Each structure stands twice: as structure tokens, then as C-alpha cells.
C-alpha angles and dihedrals in degrees: 000000000000089000092053090049095052093043091052092047094045093051092047091051091045093053095058105023109013098053094052089051092050092050091047090052090047090051090058090053102036107038106193112154128142132282098226126191144151106301125158110172125168108278135195116212110208116199117188114203140179116178094334099149089134095059112016098085093053091046094053092046089052092052091049091054097050117129093247131103105282093214088060096055124086117184121202122178115197110203109203100211094305113185099188127071095288094108093048091051091051092048090054087067095051093104088057091056100263113142125210119209117183124207111206127210098029111259106163138260098292092053090046092054093046089055097045099046091070088058096049121104099190125111088220124041116215119196120211132175119230091252097042115124113192126208105250092249094043098100094046092048092048093050093054088073091063090062081082106078091208091064115091101163134027133185133194137220123274116219123186112226101196108061090170096159096256113141095241095045092052091042091054091051094050092046093049090048089054093046092048091052090054092048091052090053093044090052089058090053097045121275135012121230101215136042140187108251092209095066116022134116139200136189104259095230089060094055112110123186112260132211109266094240093054125102105244094202089062109028098046095057088050090052089051092052090048088056090057101259132120127250109212142183124234113197093190094060098086124196118192120206136158116254118233110257100197121072093216091056092048091046094052092048091050092050092050095047093044092051093052091046091053091054089050090053089051093047092046098037089131087080089071090071105101091193088071105026102027116188092007090064089055091049093049092048093048102038100036116014097044091039092058089047091049095108090058091059091043090057093040094051094050098041096046091045089054093051095051100044093112092057096074138356089228089066087069089071098066089038093055092044092051092045091051091049095049091041089055089051093051091046090051090053093048093048092048090055088054092048094250119135124206110172095200089069100051096088098055090038095052093039090057093042096056092044095049089047089052088050091051089050089050090057090049089049092053087049088055093242119158136192121211104156127062139200126226113277110249119218 
């Protein structure tokens, strides 16, 4: 029982603290990086949308204003069976070169991208969400990575533009800062294992059609790595999005994304073979597989700690620390429901939320449930 406690606790600590330290150390030994340079190829910006009348106009305007040669930008909006005014808004930009492609019946984002890629003329495909607002220099900065012929895929940095003090908003920001730190380190080593679907780009000839139930933000970068190219992070390519303010909205989104990611890991489990994929297999195991299993080790660490308290008084220390952490998370949840904000609680609160959501997705995965369609992200 003591052994199980220490194993659970050690893995949990490794997931969030040990792995970043390992990647940092590896970056000092194996300096990969990217040979950036001025590079402005013809790009196609693909925007998937379903009932996005609230955001689509602003997103298109944003893409038309980017500091990038206008004659080298093609914009295609794929409407996935929208039944609001999304299509009409997109059509109003047709004279400015924006193309509307409608997918009917509704089949989901992955299917929409598979369909639209064959219509794209750009050398580089750029993927944007319907509510993604780019910094005006984002596209130019992102493209500089493709001056390096070894780079096949590049992703930018998500920044939340409404730090309004709500627990979920602050939690999103803290989580993304942590993820971006990891991506920066992984880029120095070779390839990253996770991207932001709202601002990422791939060489068109590397795009392979995906299964409609797969998460494109996850499976496509893996396909690029399999073809011998690097997937990198560009911190200067800024994406601005609103953070979700309600915990139930954030929770549902995390369950959906985690479930689709679990299916990708299952479909692409060959990447966990270090004999074929070397360091990248280790990264995928540490950054993704163990992360999605985190709630298992959280429960194991706490339960086993409780059962062995009588063995030694020193075992009360991790028990009290865990109790304090989870108590803070519960308190943060309760206060949010009452409309009270206490910023010091947002880290334990959000940490528990994303791990519980991953656990919920794990249950759905073992039940063989899949998600193909999506709902508009609510800010």
C-alpha cells in the first residue's frame, strides 16, 4: 500500500513538474530549434464554423487586415450546416475574395477540413477557429518558421483577452502559460506534441485526410512527424480568444477535447514505440498519455495516503497538503457558484476541473463513445 502511494504521488509530480525539468535538460543537450527567416508563401486560411454569427464577421475582418501581402492570402470559410446567419455574413465578404463552402449535412470540423483542403490553392494551410482574432503580425511570424525546410507544422500562442477575474478565465490563462512554456522547451528539442487549433499551419503537401471522429489539432501534427518533419511553436504568433467564464462550459469543452484526444492516442498508438520514434515517444507518453491519466494518480495518491496514515506520522504531511489543495479547489468552486471571486483559488480549482474532465472522458472512452460534432465555443 505504501508503495502504491509513493508511485501514484511520484507519477503525479512527474507529469506536471518532472517532465518539464527533463525536457529543459534535454534542450540544453540536444539543441534543435528552428532556422527562421523571411518567408511569405501563398497561404490559405481555413475557418470552420457552425452557427458563428456572433463572431464570424470580426474574424474575417481580422484576417483581411493582417500584415501580410493580400494577394498571397486566400480565405475559405467552411460552414458545417449552419442554420443561423453565418452563411449570409460570409457571403457579404465575397467581393473581397472570401469564399464560402457549405458542408451539408453537418459532419463536423474534421470532415469540413478534409473537404476544403482539396479546394485550397495555398502552399501553406492555416487553420483558424471562427472566434480567433490574430495579432496583426501573427501570420508573418508564423510563416518565418517555414523558411526552415525541416518544419512541416507550426502553431502560435493563445492569449486570453478577458482576464476578468473569474476563476475559469484565470485558470485558462495559467494553464495556457504552462502549456506554452512546455511547447517552447519541446521546440528546442525537436517537435512539440500539442498545438492550438485556432492558429496553426501545415505545408499543404503534408496534409493527409483524417477520420471524421479524430481531433485535427492532435492527429495532424502526429501525421506530420510521421512524415519526417518537425512540429514547432512560435510564441510571436499571437491568437486572442475569450476565455470561458462558466465552469460547466469549460468542463464540457474539456471532456469533448479529451475524449477525442484519447481516440487519437489509441488510433496512433504506434507512436509510443521508442524503437521507431525515439524521444518523441517519450514526449507523447509524458505530455499526453500520463496527463490524461492524471486523475487516476490523483485519486490513488489520496486514497492510498489515507489508508496508510497509521504507518508513520510523516505520512500526515502529504495527506494534509493534498487535503488543503483539494479543499481549496472545492472552495473555489463553491465561491464561483455564488459569484464570489478569490484569485488565489483559481489554480487548484482549474487543475482539478481539467483532470476530472479528463477522467470523465476516460470513462466515455472505455464505453467506446465518440464525438464528431461540436457546438460554438461560448465566451
